[in-house]
CHARMM-style PDB file with segment names, atoms N, HN, CA, C and O in Angstrom:
ATOM      1  N   UNK     1      14.167   4.177  10.946  1.00  0.00      PROA
ATOM      2  CA  UNK     1      14.146   3.079  11.341  1.00  0.00      PROA
ATOM      3  C   UNK     1      13.088   2.541  11.554  1.00  0.00      PROA
ATOM      4  O   UNK     1      12.288   3.402  11.921  1.00  0.00      PROA
ATOM      5  N   UNK     2      12.649   1.578  11.522  1.00  0.00      PROA
ATOM      6  HN  UNK     2      13.298   0.878  11.224  1.00  0.00      PROA
ATOM      7  CA  UNK     2      11.312   0.324  11.278  1.00  0.00      PROA
ATOM      8  C   UNK     2      10.733   0.772  12.853  1.00  0.00      PROA
ATOM      9  O   UNK     2      11.387   0.940  13.883  1.00  0.00      PROA
ATOM     10  N   UNK     3       9.302   0.892  12.628  1.00  0.00      PROA
ATOM     11  HN  UNK     3       8.771   0.756  11.792  1.00  0.00      PROA
ATOM     12  CA  UNK     3       8.780   0.634  14.473  1.00  0.00      PROA
ATOM     13  C   UNK     3       8.244  -0.430  15.040  1.00  0.00      PROA
ATOM     14  O   UNK     3       7.101  -0.820  14.802  1.00  0.00      PROA
ATOM     15  N   UNK     4       8.999  -0.939  15.788  1.00  0.00      PROA
ATOM     16  HN  UNK     4       9.927  -0.622  15.981  1.00  0.00      PROA
ATOM     17  CA  UNK     4       8.383  -2.206  16.428  1.00  0.00      PROA
ATOM     18  C   UNK     4       7.228  -1.982  17.214  1.00  0.00      PROA
ATOM     19  O   UNK     4       7.272  -1.650  18.399  1.00  0.00      PROA
ATOM     20  N   UNK     5       5.766  -2.236  16.287  1.00  0.00      PROA
ATOM     21  HN  UNK     5       5.731  -2.506  15.325  1.00  0.00      PROA
ATOM     22  CA  UNK     5       4.713  -1.937  17.478  1.00  0.00      PROA
ATOM     23  C   UNK     5       3.719  -3.069  16.845  1.00  0.00      PROA
ATOM     24  O   UNK     5       3.794  -3.521  15.703  1.00  0.00      PROA
ATOM     25  N   UNK     6       2.642  -3.469  17.990  1.00  0.00      PROA
ATOM     26  HN  UNK     6       2.581  -3.101  18.918  1.00  0.00      PROA
ATOM     27  CA  UNK     6       1.373  -3.369  17.126  1.00  0.00      PROA
ATOM     28  C   UNK     6       0.576  -2.470  16.241  1.00  0.00      PROA
ATOM     29  O   UNK     6       0.400  -1.257  16.361  1.00  0.00      PROA
ATOM     30  N   UNK     7       0.096  -3.343  15.269  1.00  0.00      PROA
ATOM     31  HN  UNK     7       0.239  -4.328  15.172  1.00  0.00      PROA
ATOM     32  CA  UNK     7      -0.845  -2.605  14.172  1.00  0.00      PROA
ATOM     33  C   UNK     7      -2.644  -2.233  14.371  1.00  0.00      PROA
ATOM     34  O   UNK     7      -3.686  -2.809  14.686  1.00  0.00      PROA
ATOM     35  N   UNK     8      -2.405  -1.575  14.167  1.00  0.00      PROA
ATOM     36  HN  UNK     8      -1.558  -1.108  13.911  1.00  0.00      PROA
ATOM     37  CA  UNK     8      -3.807  -0.633  14.842  1.00  0.00      PROA
ATOM     38  C   UNK     8      -4.892  -1.238  13.762  1.00  0.00      PROA
ATOM     39  O   UNK     8      -4.442  -1.335  12.620  1.00  0.00      PROA
ATOM     40  N   UNK     9      -6.671  -1.789  14.013  1.00  0.00      PROA
ATOM     41  HN  UNK     9      -7.036  -1.710  14.941  1.00  0.00      PROA
ATOM     42  CA  UNK     9      -6.886  -2.612  13.495  1.00  0.00      PROA
ATOM     43  C   UNK     9      -7.384  -1.802  12.267  1.00  0.00      PROA
ATOM     44  O   UNK     9      -7.966  -2.543  11.474  1.00  0.00      PROA
ATOM     45  N   UNK    10      -7.315  -0.068  11.738  1.00  0.00      PROA
ATOM     46  HN  UNK    10      -6.843   0.534  12.383  1.00  0.00      PROA
ATOM     47  CA  UNK    10      -7.450   0.181  10.365  1.00  0.00      PROA
ATOM     48  C   UNK    10      -6.243  -0.470   9.264  1.00  0.00      PROA
ATOM     49  O   UNK    10      -6.397  -0.601   8.049  1.00  0.00      PROA
ATOM     50  N   UNK    11      -5.144  -0.790   9.977  1.00  0.00      PROA
ATOM     51  HN  UNK    11      -5.018  -0.683  10.964  1.00  0.00      PROA
ATOM     52  CA  UNK    11      -3.726  -1.283   9.360  1.00  0.00      PROA
ATOM     53  C   UNK    11      -3.800  -2.832   9.112  1.00  0.00      PROA
ATOM     54  O   UNK    11      -3.442  -3.392   8.076  1.00  0.00      PROA
ATOM     55  N   UNK    12      -4.242  -3.340  10.055  1.00  0.00      PROA
ATOM     56  HN  UNK    12      -4.533  -2.885  10.896  1.00  0.00      PROA
ATOM     57  CA  UNK    12      -4.116  -4.696   9.776  1.00  0.00      PROA
ATOM     58  C   UNK    12      -5.276  -4.689   8.754  1.00  0.00      PROA
ATOM     59  O   UNK    12      -5.324  -5.895   8.513  1.00  0.00      PROA
ATOM     60  N   UNK    13      -6.271  -4.111   7.970  1.00  0.00      PROA
ATOM     61  HN  UNK    13      -6.232  -3.131   8.166  1.00  0.00      PROA
ATOM     62  CA  UNK    13      -7.061  -4.436   6.845  1.00  0.00      PROA
ATOM     63  C   UNK    13      -6.479  -4.019   6.221  1.00  0.00      PROA
ATOM     64  O   UNK    13      -6.189  -4.794   5.310  1.00  0.00      PROA
ATOM     65  N   UNK    14      -5.742  -2.429   6.076  1.00  0.00      PROA
ATOM     66  HN  UNK    14      -5.978  -1.799   6.816  1.00  0.00      PROA
ATOM     67  CA  UNK    14      -5.062  -3.353   4.937  1.00  0.00      PROA
ATOM     68  C   UNK    14      -4.426  -3.934   4.836  1.00  0.00      PROA
ATOM     69  O   UNK    14      -4.462  -4.529   3.759  1.00  0.00      PROA
ATOM     70  N   UNK    15      -3.494  -4.241   5.629  1.00  0.00      PROA
ATOM     71  HN  UNK    15      -3.465  -3.757   6.504  1.00  0.00      PROA
ATOM     72  CA  UNK    15      -2.308  -5.915   5.585  1.00  0.00      PROA
ATOM     73  C   UNK    15      -3.482  -6.946   4.636  1.00  0.00      PROA
ATOM     74  O   UNK    15      -3.263  -7.579   3.604  1.00  0.00      PROA
ATOM     75  N   UNK    16      -4.510  -6.844   5.276  1.00  0.00      PROA
ATOM     76  HN  UNK    16      -4.688  -6.329   6.115  1.00  0.00      PROA
ATOM     77  CA  UNK    16      -5.270  -8.421   5.007  1.00  0.00      PROA
ATOM     78  C   UNK    16      -6.043  -7.957   3.335  1.00  0.00      PROA
ATOM     79  O   UNK    16      -6.412  -8.745   2.465  1.00  0.00      PROA
ATOM     80  N   UNK    17      -6.092  -6.751   3.314  1.00  0.00      PROA
ATOM     81  HN  UNK    17      -5.792  -6.111   4.022  1.00  0.00      PROA
ATOM     82  CA  UNK    17      -6.819  -6.091   2.157  1.00  0.00      PROA
ATOM     83  C   UNK    17      -5.974  -7.106   0.983  1.00  0.00      PROA
ATOM     84  O   UNK    17      -6.391  -8.131   0.445  1.00  0.00      PROA
ATOM     85  N   UNK    18      -4.287  -6.228   0.765  1.00  0.00      PROA
ATOM     86  HN  UNK    18      -3.947  -5.396   1.202  1.00  0.00      PROA
ATOM     87  CA  UNK    18      -3.148  -6.223   0.141  1.00  0.00      PROA
ATOM     88  C   UNK    18      -3.072  -8.457  -0.375  1.00  0.00      PROA
ATOM     89  O   UNK    18      -3.101  -9.239  -1.326  1.00  0.00      PROA
ATOM     90  N   UNK    19      -2.974  -8.387   1.012  1.00  0.00      PROA
ATOM     91  HN  UNK    19      -2.950  -7.752   1.784  1.00  0.00      PROA
ATOM     92  CA  UNK    19      -2.827 -10.353   0.813  1.00  0.00      PROA
ATOM     93  C   UNK    19      -3.810 -10.891   0.095  1.00  0.00      PROA
ATOM     94  O   UNK    19      -3.783 -11.955  -0.524  1.00  0.00      PROA
ATOM     95  N   UNK    20      -4.990  -9.850   0.233  1.00  0.00      PROA
ATOM     96  HN  UNK    20      -5.013  -8.987   0.737  1.00  0.00      PROA
ATOM     97  CA  UNK    20      -6.000 -11.060  -0.490  1.00  0.00      PROA
ATOM     98  C   UNK    20      -5.969 -10.537  -1.906  1.00  0.00      PROA
ATOM     99  O   UNK    20      -6.786 -11.144  -2.599  1.00  0.00      PROA
ATOM    100  N   UNK    21      -5.234  -9.525  -2.630  1.00  0.00      PROA
ATOM    101  HN  UNK    21      -4.570  -9.033  -2.067  1.00  0.00      PROA
ATOM    102  CA  UNK    21      -5.259  -9.231  -3.784  1.00  0.00      PROA
ATOM    103  C   UNK    21      -4.758 -10.063  -3.947  1.00  0.00      PROA
ATOM    104  O   UNK    21      -5.402 -10.957  -4.495  1.00  0.00      PROA
ATOM    105  N   UNK    22      -3.341 -10.339  -3.604  1.00  0.00      PROA
ATOM    106  HN  UNK    22      -2.818  -9.613  -3.159  1.00  0.00      PROA
ATOM    107  CA  UNK    22      -2.358 -11.290  -4.172  1.00  0.00      PROA
ATOM    108  C   UNK    22      -1.313 -11.678  -2.915  1.00  0.00      PROA
ATOM    109  O   UNK    22      -0.705 -10.759  -2.366  1.00  0.00      PROA
ATOM    110  N   UNK    23      -1.138 -12.958  -2.509  1.00  0.00      PROA
ATOM    111  HN  UNK    23      -1.632 -13.705  -2.955  1.00  0.00      PROA
ATOM    112  CA  UNK    23       0.226 -13.256  -1.696  1.00  0.00      PROA
ATOM    113  C   UNK    23       1.561 -12.835  -1.767  1.00  0.00      PROA
ATOM    114  O   UNK    23       2.406 -13.096  -2.623  1.00  0.00      PROA
ATOM    115  N   UNK    24       1.644 -12.125  -0.720  1.00  0.00      PROA
ATOM    116  HN  UNK    24       0.957 -11.912  -0.024  1.00  0.00      PROA
ATOM    117  CA  UNK    24       2.881 -11.065  -0.163  1.00  0.00      PROA
ATOM    118  C   UNK    24       2.844 -10.239  -0.108  1.00  0.00      PROA
ATOM    119  O   UNK    24       3.690  -9.617   0.534  1.00  0.00      PROA
ATOM    120  N   UNK    25       1.728  -9.581  -0.813  1.00  0.00      PROA
ATOM    121  HN  UNK    25       1.041 -10.086  -1.335  1.00  0.00      PROA
ATOM    122  CA  UNK    25       1.819  -8.650  -0.767  1.00  0.00      PROA
ATOM    123  C   UNK    25       1.509  -7.926   0.326  1.00  0.00      PROA
ATOM    124  O   UNK    25       1.847  -6.742   0.334  1.00  0.00      PROA
ATOM    125  N   UNK    26       0.738  -8.543   1.577  1.00  0.00      PROA
ATOM    126  HN  UNK    26       0.464  -9.505   1.571  1.00  0.00      PROA
ATOM    127  CA  UNK    26       0.235  -8.068   2.890  1.00  0.00      PROA
ATOM    128  C   UNK    26       1.942  -8.021   3.461  1.00  0.00      PROA
ATOM    129  O   UNK    26       2.132  -6.825   3.685  1.00  0.00      PROA
ATOM    130  N   UNK    27       2.631  -8.429   3.634  1.00  0.00      PROA
ATOM    131  HN  UNK    27       2.477  -9.400   3.453  1.00  0.00      PROA
ATOM    132  CA  UNK    27       4.268  -8.246   4.218  1.00  0.00      PROA
ATOM    133  C   UNK    27       4.418  -7.156   3.814  1.00  0.00      PROA
ATOM    134  O   UNK    27       4.925  -6.303   4.542  1.00  0.00      PROA
ATOM    135  N   UNK    28       3.988  -6.852   2.441  1.00  0.00      PROA
ATOM    136  HN  UNK    28       3.575  -7.545   1.849  1.00  0.00      PROA
ATOM    137  CA  UNK    28       5.008  -5.619   2.082  1.00  0.00      PROA
ATOM    138  C   UNK    28       4.205  -4.437   2.246  1.00  0.00      PROA
ATOM    139  O   UNK    28       4.635  -3.324   1.943  1.00  0.00      PROA
ATOM    140  N   UNK    29       2.847  -4.670   2.800  1.00  0.00      PROA
ATOM    141  HN  UNK    29       2.497  -5.574   3.047  1.00  0.00      PROA
ATOM    142  CA  UNK    29       1.976  -3.392   3.149  1.00  0.00      PROA
ATOM    143  C   UNK    29       2.379  -3.230   4.424  1.00  0.00      PROA
ATOM    144  O   UNK    29       2.434  -2.060   4.800  1.00  0.00      PROA
ATOM    145  N   UNK    30       2.841  -4.523   5.620  1.00  0.00      PROA
ATOM    146  HN  UNK    30       2.797  -5.474   5.314  1.00  0.00      PROA
ATOM    147  CA  UNK    30       3.047  -4.220   6.914  1.00  0.00      PROA
ATOM    148  C   UNK    30       4.615  -3.584   6.722  1.00  0.00      PROA
ATOM    149  O   UNK    30       4.874  -2.759   7.598  1.00  0.00      PROA
ATOM    150  N   UNK    31       5.466  -3.762   5.957  1.00  0.00      PROA
ATOM    151  HN  UNK    31       5.256  -4.432   5.245  1.00  0.00      PROA
ATOM    152  CA  UNK    31       6.771  -3.094   6.225  1.00  0.00      PROA
ATOM    153  C   UNK    31       6.219  -1.772   5.829  1.00  0.00      PROA
ATOM    154  O   UNK    31       6.369  -0.913   6.699  1.00  0.00      PROA
ATOM    155  N   UNK    32       5.778  -1.487   5.031  1.00  0.00      PROA
ATOM    156  HN  UNK    32       5.656  -2.185   4.325  1.00  0.00      PROA
ATOM    157  CA  UNK    32       5.446  -0.377   4.331  1.00  0.00      PROA
ATOM    158  C   UNK    32       4.771   0.654   5.522  1.00  0.00      PROA
ATOM    159  O   UNK    32       5.035   1.854   5.447  1.00  0.00      PROA
ATOM    160  N   UNK    33       4.041   0.234   6.436  1.00  0.00      PROA
ATOM    161  HN  UNK    33       3.826  -0.741   6.496  1.00  0.00      PROA
ATOM    162  CA  UNK    33       3.068   0.374   7.422  1.00  0.00      PROA
ATOM    163  C   UNK    33       4.035   0.844   8.921  1.00  0.00      PROA
ATOM    164  O   UNK    33       3.886   1.804   9.677  1.00  0.00      PROA
ATOM    165  N   UNK    34       4.853  -0.076   8.934  1.00  0.00      PROA
ATOM    166  HN  UNK    34       4.973  -0.856   8.320  1.00  0.00      PROA
ATOM    167  CA  UNK    34       6.292   0.267  10.209  1.00  0.00      PROA
ATOM    168  C   UNK    34       7.164   1.073   9.121  1.00  0.00      PROA
ATOM    169  O   UNK    34       8.260   1.169   9.674  1.00  0.00      PROA
ATOM    170  N   UNK    35       7.192   1.264   8.742  1.00  0.00      PROA
ATOM    171  HN  UNK    35       6.301   1.187   8.293  1.00  0.00      PROA
ATOM    172  CA  UNK    35       8.427   2.287   8.029  1.00  0.00      PROA
ATOM    173  C   UNK    35       7.729   3.416   7.643  1.00  0.00      PROA
ATOM    174  O   UNK    35       8.018   4.053   6.630  1.00  0.00      PROA
ATOM    175  N   UNK    36       6.798   3.709   8.415  1.00  0.00      PROA
ATOM    176  HN  UNK    36       6.563   3.192   9.238  1.00  0.00      PROA
ATOM    177  CA  UNK    36       5.816   5.214   7.949  1.00  0.00      PROA
ATOM    178  C   UNK    36       6.991   6.686   8.535  1.00  0.00      PROA
ATOM    179  O   UNK    36       6.516   7.818   8.619  1.00  0.00      PROA
ATOM    180  N   UNK    37       8.097   6.484   8.792  1.00  0.00      PROA
ATOM    181  HN  UNK    37       8.483   5.564   8.724  1.00  0.00      PROA
ATOM    182  CA  UNK    37       8.900   7.724   8.584  1.00  0.00      PROA
ATOM    183  C   UNK    37       9.594   7.710   7.609  1.00  0.00      PROA
ATOM    184  O   UNK    37      10.567   8.463   7.569  1.00  0.00      PROA
ATOM    185  N   UNK    38       9.269   6.760   6.423  1.00  0.00      PROA
ATOM    186  HN  UNK    38       8.478   6.148   6.455  1.00  0.00      PROA
ATOM    187  CA  UNK    38       9.865   6.741   5.177  1.00  0.00      PROA
ATOM    188  C   UNK    38       8.818   7.355   3.885  1.00  0.00      PROA
ATOM    189  O   UNK    38       8.861   8.231   3.021  1.00  0.00      PROA
ATOM    190  N   UNK    39       7.504   5.871   4.559  1.00  0.00      PROA
ATOM    191  HN  UNK    39       7.468   5.160   5.260  1.00  0.00      PROA
ATOM    192  CA  UNK    39       6.512   5.561   2.917  1.00  0.00      PROA
ATOM    193  C   UNK    39       5.658   7.009   3.877  1.00  0.00      PROA
ATOM    194  O   UNK    39       5.352   7.960   3.157  1.00  0.00      PROA
ATOM    195  N   UNK    40       5.414   7.104   4.945  1.00  0.00      PROA
ATOM    196  HN  UNK    40       5.663   6.332   5.530  1.00  0.00      PROA
ATOM    197  CA  UNK    40       3.890   7.836   5.286  1.00  0.00      PROA
ATOM    198  C   UNK    40       3.091   6.937   5.061  1.00  0.00      PROA
ATOM    199  O   UNK    40       2.089   7.434   4.547  1.00  0.00      PROA
ATOM    200  N   UNK    41       2.982   5.622   5.200  1.00  0.00      PROA
ATOM    201  HN  UNK    41       3.796   5.218   5.618  1.00  0.00      PROA
ATOM    202  CA  UNK    41       1.785   4.323   4.775  1.00  0.00      PROA
ATOM    203  C   UNK    41       0.786   4.525   6.275  1.00  0.00      PROA
ATOM    204  O   UNK    41      -0.394   4.217   6.448  1.00  0.00      PROA
ATOM    205  N   UNK    42       1.512   4.992   6.978  1.00  0.00      PROA
ATOM    206  HN  UNK    42       2.470   5.243   6.838  1.00  0.00      PROA
ATOM    207  CA  UNK    42       0.594   5.020   8.787  1.00  0.00      PROA
ATOM    208  C   UNK    42      -0.151   6.322   8.479  1.00  0.00      PROA
ATOM    209  O   UNK    42      -1.355   6.262   8.728  1.00  0.00      PROA
ATOM    210  N   UNK    43       0.152   7.105   8.150  1.00  0.00      PROA
ATOM    211  HN  UNK    43       1.130   7.153   7.948  1.00  0.00      PROA
ATOM    212  CA  UNK    43      -0.268   8.485   7.953  1.00  0.00      PROA
ATOM    213  C   UNK    43      -1.883   8.374   7.527  1.00  0.00      PROA
ATOM    214  O   UNK    43      -2.983   8.440   8.076  1.00  0.00      PROA
ATOM    215  N   UNK    44      -1.362   8.181   6.303  1.00  0.00      PROA
ATOM    216  HN  UNK    44      -0.468   8.128   5.857  1.00  0.00      PROA
ATOM    217  CA  UNK    44      -2.330   8.140   5.235  1.00  0.00      PROA
ATOM    218  C   UNK    44      -3.658   6.854   5.995  1.00  0.00      PROA
ATOM    219  O   UNK    44      -4.801   7.273   6.178  1.00  0.00      PROA
ATOM    220  N   UNK    45      -3.355   5.571   6.307  1.00  0.00      PROA
ATOM    221  HN  UNK    45      -2.426   5.230   6.158  1.00  0.00      PROA
ATOM    222  CA  UNK    45      -4.192   5.163   6.851  1.00  0.00      PROA
ATOM    223  C   UNK    45      -4.926   5.546   7.885  1.00  0.00      PROA
ATOM    224  O   UNK    45      -6.115   5.264   8.031  1.00  0.00      PROA
ATOM    225  N   UNK    46      -4.289   6.164   8.595  1.00  0.00      PROA
ATOM    226  HN  UNK    46      -3.323   6.394   8.476  1.00  0.00      PROA
ATOM    227  CA  UNK    46      -5.096   7.163   9.754  1.00  0.00      PROA
ATOM    228  C   UNK    46      -6.217   7.909   9.348  1.00  0.00      PROA
ATOM    229  O   UNK    46      -7.360   7.978   9.800  1.00  0.00      PROA
ATOM    230  N   UNK    47      -5.341   8.755   7.878  1.00  0.00      PROA
ATOM    231  HN  UNK    47      -4.413   8.699   7.510  1.00  0.00      PROA
ATOM    232  CA  UNK    47      -6.877  10.142   7.355  1.00  0.00      PROA
ATOM    233  C   UNK    47      -7.563   8.923   6.691  1.00  0.00      PROA
ATOM    234  O   UNK    47      -8.722   9.296   6.509  1.00  0.00      PROA
ATOM    235  N   UNK    48      -7.452   7.830   6.299  1.00  0.00      PROA
ATOM    236  HN  UNK    48      -6.510   7.527   6.446  1.00  0.00      PROA
ATOM    237  CA  UNK    48      -8.594   7.217   5.682  1.00  0.00      PROA
ATOM    238  C   UNK    48      -9.703   6.891   5.846  1.00  0.00      PROA
ATOM    239  O   UNK    48      -9.506   6.077   6.749  1.00  0.00      PROA
ATOM    240  N   UNK    49     -11.052   6.872   5.643  1.00  0.00      PROA
ATOM    241  HN  UNK    49     -11.213   7.533   4.910  1.00  0.00      PROA
ATOM    242  CA  UNK    49     -12.427   6.383   6.076  1.00  0.00      PROA
ATOM    243  C   UNK    49     -12.317   5.139   6.019  1.00  0.00      PROA
ATOM    244  O   UNK    49     -12.038   4.681   4.911  1.00  0.00      PROA
ATOM    245  N   UNK    50     -12.502   4.134   7.224  1.00  0.00      PROA
ATOM    246  HN  UNK    50     -12.728   4.506   8.124  1.00  0.00      PROA
ATOM    247  CA  UNK    50     -12.141   2.486   7.088  1.00  0.00      PROA
ATOM    248  C   UNK    50     -13.042   1.864   5.609  1.00  0.00      PROA
ATOM    249  O   UNK    50     -12.820   0.824   4.990  1.00  0.00      PROA
ATOM    250  N   UNK    51     -14.053   2.874   5.356  1.00  0.00      PROA
ATOM    251  HN  UNK    51     -14.234   3.719   5.858  1.00  0.00      PROA
ATOM    252  CA  UNK    51     -15.132   1.890   4.205  1.00  0.00      PROA
ATOM    253  C   UNK    51     -14.390   2.046   3.107  1.00  0.00      PROA
ATOM    254  O   UNK    51     -14.723   1.282   2.201  1.00  0.00      PROA
ATOM    255  N   UNK    52     -13.127   3.068   2.762  1.00  0.00      PROA
ATOM    256  HN  UNK    52     -12.857   3.688   3.498  1.00  0.00      PROA
ATOM    257  CA  UNK    52     -12.650   3.027   1.642  1.00  0.00      PROA
ATOM    258  C   UNK    52     -11.384   2.370   1.636  1.00  0.00      PROA
ATOM    259  O   UNK    52     -10.658   2.499   0.651  1.00  0.00      PROA
ATOM    260  N   UNK    53     -10.938   1.508   2.862  1.00  0.00      PROA
ATOM    261  HN  UNK    53     -11.528   1.404   3.662  1.00  0.00      PROA
ATOM    262  CA  UNK    53      -9.815   0.458   3.070  1.00  0.00      PROA
ATOM    263  C   UNK    53     -10.395  -0.870   2.030  1.00  0.00      PROA
ATOM    264  O   UNK    53     -10.283  -1.933   2.639  1.00  0.00      PROA
ATOM    265  N   UNK    54     -10.906  -1.026   0.801  1.00  0.00      PROA
ATOM    266  HN  UNK    54     -10.997  -0.162   0.306  1.00  0.00      PROA
ATOM    267  CA  UNK    54     -10.828  -2.284   0.338  1.00  0.00      PROA
ATOM    268  C   UNK    54     -10.489  -2.636  -1.445  1.00  0.00      PROA
ATOM    269  O   UNK    54     -10.288  -1.876  -2.392  1.00  0.00      PROA
ATOM    270  N   UNK    55     -10.527  -3.710  -1.369  1.00  0.00      PROA
ATOM    271  HN  UNK    55     -10.690  -4.327  -0.599  1.00  0.00      PROA
ATOM    272  CA  UNK    55      -9.436  -3.723  -2.768  1.00  0.00      PROA
ATOM    273  C   UNK    55     -10.756  -3.747  -3.573  1.00  0.00      PROA
ATOM    274  O   UNK    55     -11.854  -4.231  -3.300  1.00  0.00      PROA
ATOM    275  N   UNK    56     -10.218  -2.945  -4.851  1.00  0.00      PROA
ATOM    276  HN  UNK    56      -9.326  -2.552  -5.072  1.00  0.00      PROA
ATOM    277  CA  UNK    56     -10.812  -2.960  -6.272  1.00  0.00      PROA
ATOM    278  C   UNK    56      -9.993  -3.013  -7.390  1.00  0.00      PROA
ATOM    279  O   UNK    56      -8.934  -2.442  -7.654  1.00  0.00      PROA
ATOM    280  N   UNK    57     -10.882  -4.038  -8.177  1.00  0.00      PROA
ATOM    281  HN  UNK    57     -11.742  -4.501  -7.963  1.00  0.00      PROA
ATOM    282  CA  UNK    57     -10.378  -3.864  -9.233  1.00  0.00      PROA
ATOM    283  C   UNK    57     -10.182  -2.936 -10.449  1.00  0.00      PROA
ATOM    284  O   UNK    57     -11.196  -2.396 -10.892  1.00  0.00      PROA
ATOM    285  N   UNK    58      -8.944  -2.675 -11.067  1.00  0.00      PROA
ATOM    286  HN  UNK    58      -8.121  -3.114 -10.708  1.00  0.00      PROA
ATOM    287  CA  UNK    58      -8.914  -1.572 -12.641  1.00  0.00      PROA
ATOM    288  C   UNK    58      -8.002  -1.947 -12.983  1.00  0.00      PROA
ATOM    289  O   UNK    58      -7.353  -2.976 -12.796  1.00  0.00      PROA
ATOM    290  N   UNK    59      -7.856  -0.761 -13.741  1.00  0.00      PROA
ATOM    291  HN  UNK    59      -8.383   0.075 -13.893  1.00  0.00      PROA
ATOM    292  CA  UNK    59      -6.747  -0.754 -14.728  1.00  0.00      PROA
ATOM    293  C   UNK    59      -6.087   0.306 -14.249  1.00  0.00      PROA
ATOM    294  O   UNK    59      -6.558   0.996 -13.345  1.00  0.00      PROA
ATOM    295  N   UNK    60      -4.963   0.533 -14.794  1.00  0.00      PROA
ATOM    296  HN  UNK    60      -4.581  -0.028 -15.529  1.00  0.00      PROA
ATOM    297  CA  UNK    60      -3.924   1.602 -15.166  1.00  0.00      PROA
ATOM    298  C   UNK    60      -3.674   2.007 -16.034  1.00  0.00      PROA
ATOM    299  O   UNK    60      -3.184   1.074 -16.670  1.00  0.00      PROA
ATOM    300  N   UNK    61      -3.639   3.263 -16.893  1.00  0.00      PROA
ATOM    301  HN  UNK    61      -4.037   4.021 -16.376  1.00  0.00      PROA
ATOM    302  CA  UNK    61      -2.686   3.462 -18.233  1.00  0.00      PROA
ATOM    303  C   UNK    61      -1.238   4.304 -18.169  1.00  0.00      PROA
ATOM    304  O   UNK    61      -0.844   5.144 -17.361  1.00  0.00      PROA
ATOM    305  N   UNK    62      -0.748   3.851 -19.103  1.00  0.00      PROA
ATOM    306  HN  UNK    62      -1.068   3.168 -19.759  1.00  0.00      PROA
ATOM    307  CA  UNK    62       0.669   5.190 -18.938  1.00  0.00      PROA
ATOM    308  C   UNK    62       0.111   5.886 -19.804  1.00  0.00      PROA
ATOM    309  O   UNK    62      -0.664   5.629 -20.726  1.00  0.00      PROA
ATOM    310  N   UNK    63       0.790   7.205 -19.246  1.00  0.00      PROA
ATOM    311  HN  UNK    63       1.419   7.414 -18.497  1.00  0.00      PROA
ATOM    312  CA  UNK    63       0.604   8.740 -19.859  1.00  0.00      PROA
ATOM    313  C   UNK    63       1.779   8.634 -20.048  1.00  0.00      PROA
ATOM    314  O   UNK    63       1.952   9.531 -20.873  1.00  0.00      PROA
ATOM    315  N   UNK    64       2.586   8.255 -19.910  1.00  0.00      PROA
ATOM    316  HN  UNK    64       2.446   7.526 -19.239  1.00  0.00      PROA
ATOM    317  CA  UNK    64       4.022   9.279 -20.219  1.00  0.00      PROA
ATOM    318  C   UNK    64       4.324   8.667 -21.746  1.00  0.00      PROA
ATOM    319  O   UNK    64       3.811   7.711 -22.327  1.00  0.00      PROA
ATOM    320  N   UNK    65       5.202   9.458 -22.096  1.00  0.00      PROA
ATOM    321  HN  UNK    65       5.619  10.235 -21.624  1.00  0.00      PROA
ATOM    322  CA  UNK    65       5.536   8.609 -23.639  1.00  0.00      PROA
ATOM    323  C   UNK    65       7.215   8.288 -23.959  1.00  0.00      PROA
ATOM    324  O   UNK    65       8.054   9.176 -24.107  1.00  0.00      PROA
ATOM    325  N   UNK    66       7.374   7.434 -23.998  1.00  0.00      PROA
ATOM    326  HN  UNK    66       6.693   6.712 -23.877  1.00  0.00      PROA
ATOM    327  CA  UNK    66       8.875   7.184 -23.945  1.00  0.00      PROA
ATOM    328  C   UNK    66       9.396   7.434 -25.407  1.00  0.00      PROA
ATOM    329  O   UNK    66       8.598   7.400 -26.344  1.00  0.00      PROA
ATOM    330  N   UNK    67      10.815   7.703 -25.616  1.00  0.00      PROA
ATOM    331  HN  UNK    67      11.463   7.731 -24.855  1.00  0.00      PROA
ATOM    332  CA  UNK    67      11.677   7.758 -26.510  1.00  0.00      PROA
ATOM    333  C   UNK    67      11.709   6.319 -27.169  1.00  0.00      PROA
ATOM    334  O   UNK    67      11.374   5.372 -26.458  1.00  0.00      PROA
ATOM    335  N   UNK    68      12.149   6.055 -28.685  1.00  0.00      PROA
ATOM    336  HN  UNK    68      12.421   6.824 -29.263  1.00  0.00      PROA
ATOM    337  CA  UNK    68      12.347   4.650 -28.752  1.00  0.00      PROA
ATOM    338  C   UNK    68      13.783   4.503 -29.268  1.00  0.00      PROA
ATOM    339  O   UNK    68      14.079   5.315 -30.146  1.00  0.00      PROA
ATOM    340  N   UNK    69      14.786   3.588 -28.885  1.00  0.00      PROA
ATOM    341  HN  UNK    69      14.546   2.929 -28.172  1.00  0.00      PROA
ATOM    342  CA  UNK    69      16.503   3.386 -29.304  1.00  0.00      PROA
ATOM    343  C   UNK    69      15.712   2.868 -31.109  1.00  0.00      PROA
ATOM    344  O   UNK    69      14.806   2.081 -31.381  1.00  0.00      PROA
ATOM    345  N   UNK    70      16.392   3.556 -31.792  1.00  0.00      PROA
ATOM    346  HN  UNK    70      17.128   4.196 -31.570  1.00  0.00      PROA
ATOM    347  CA  UNK    70      16.746   2.917 -33.424  1.00  0.00      PROA
ATOM    348  C   UNK    70      15.677   3.322 -34.175  1.00  0.00      PROA
ATOM    349  O   UNK    70      15.637   2.795 -35.287  1.00  0.00      PROA
ATOM    350  N   UNK    71      14.391   4.447 -33.801  1.00  0.00      PROA
ATOM    351  HN  UNK    71      14.424   4.875 -32.898  1.00  0.00      PROA
ATOM    352  CA  UNK    71      13.674   3.962 -35.105  1.00  0.00      PROA
ATOM    353  C   UNK    71      12.084   5.037 -34.517  1.00  0.00      PROA
ATOM    354  OT1 UNK    71      11.067   5.065 -35.210  1.00  0.00      PROA
TER     355      UNK     71
END
């Protein structure tokens, strides 16, 4: 069940950082925070030092190998 409560200052910062990275991501972040019983986001944010709650540019690599069909 989604919690109906105000966000903590750290949670608000996370929502703002996601929104600044890409419009619309803030709403998704807020939903994940308020659905903490499923996502654990509020717990993770509470345990993360505030100076680490920033947007960073980076690239991900896919380390998985997938079978191709037909060849």
